[in-house]
Each structure stands twice: as structure tokens, then as C-alpha cells.
C-alpha positions, 0 to 999 in steps of 0.5 A: 677930304683928300685935298684942298685948293689954295694960293701961293703966297710966297717963300720965307724961312722958319726956326725950329725948335733946335735953331735949324732954319727950314725954308718954307713956302706959305700957302692960303689954303682954302676956305673952300665951298662944296658946290656938288658931290657924286659917288666915286667909282672905286672909292668914296664921295667925289666933292666939287670945290670952288676957291676965291669969290667971283663977280657974277659977270666973271663967270659964263652962263653955263657955269652961272646956271650951275651956281645958281642951281646949287644956290651958291655965289660964284667962285673963280676956281673949281676942282674936284677931290675924293673923300675916303673918310666918314664925315659927310659934307653937304652942298654949301659947307666949307672945307678949311685948312684944318683937314691937315696935321702937322707933320703930314706929307702933301702933294702940291700941283700948280703951273710953273713959271713960264720961261717963254722959248728957251734953247737946249743949254737952258731947256735940257741942260746940254753942255753946248760946244767948247769955248775955244778958238775956232769953235762955232757951236757953242749953245746949239743941239748938234746933230739931231738925226741919222743920214742912212737910217732910220733918215729922220729925227727921232720922236722925242728928241730934245730940242728948243721950244717952250719952256715952263707954263706947264702943270707940274707936281711936288711930292712928299712936301712936309707940312711945317706949321698950320694956322687956322685962323688965317687959313695958312698952310706952311710946307717945307721947301718949293712949290710950282708957279709964282706968287698968287698962283692957284695950287692944288694940295693933296693928302 
């Protein structure tokens, strides 16, 4: 299996063998239940995994029928992961954190913290105007377009707007420790989102 769903529990630090302190993120990775299997186009099998049990009333009718057809209890989160390994999973099997190894690099995908409406200084790190007497443009973007040509604002111009609350991927995070009995995956560095946010961890 090339990935698993998890939940961010928070950050702490670990002391390695040589006494070096490393900032780490603790992730509750799995166990995930295999809901469905299908053949991928240019790769191995693709598995639909479910994470976190849900009450029957919490899922809509189409999803409820999907779970009932497979004979699986309703689950809150669903995502597909490819599998290029020899091991074949069946519907109802559990995928646990032991699919990873210590020292392996992973990609972690999640939803970043929402910051609401933000100006250009906070959102895009603009320097702003001068902090001197007479300056009236301290935190504004300044001129945003041309007058004669092209007489419009170019697409993609960095302007104030909604900041955060979007899908973010962090690549090449090292796995520092794995604790299968507690379903814990400990990676070096930070991952997107606040505590208890859903994460997708890929090999």
C-alpha cells in the first residue's frame, strides 16, 4: 500500500541517540479499512480506504448503501491509494502504520489553517510603504496595473483575499519513529493543519 489516512495529534520533540533534539509531529495513522478494490490504468491495484468510524446517521444514503453493500460499518473519511506491492488486500482488511519503515521519506497532505481575510503584507510578504512622516501607504499593495497598456490588471496579481484553509502537501518528511501498538507515526518537522485535522500520508 502506497499510503494511509491519519490524524494530526500535535507537535513535540525527540532526543536522538547522539543527544540532538528533533522537532517532530505525532500522527495517528490508521487503522484504515479496505472498502473497495479496482484495477489502476498504468499501475497496480487501487484501494479505497476508510478511516474513523461514523454513526449510521452521519453518512448520506448513497454512502450508506455503499458501505452496506460491502458489509462494512460506516466510516467518516474515504480516500483512494494505489498499491504496487505483491501483497493483495481484500475488502474488510485493515491497513496499519506498519506499512512504513523508520527512516523512510513520506509526503503528508492536509488542509492548512484558515487565516480569514488577509492583506498583502501578511498574505504575500509585501514590504509595505515607508514608516516615515508623510507616508500614507504603510500596508497597501500600491499600483496594481498599467494605464495605457494593457489597461487592466494582469491575471494572478497578488492582492488581499482569503488566506489558508487549502490543500497543502509537504514532501520528503523523514519518519523518526513508528509505534504500531498505538498506531502512531512520528515524522520530523511540521505538517499542514491544526490538531485533529485529517491527513493523507504517502510513500
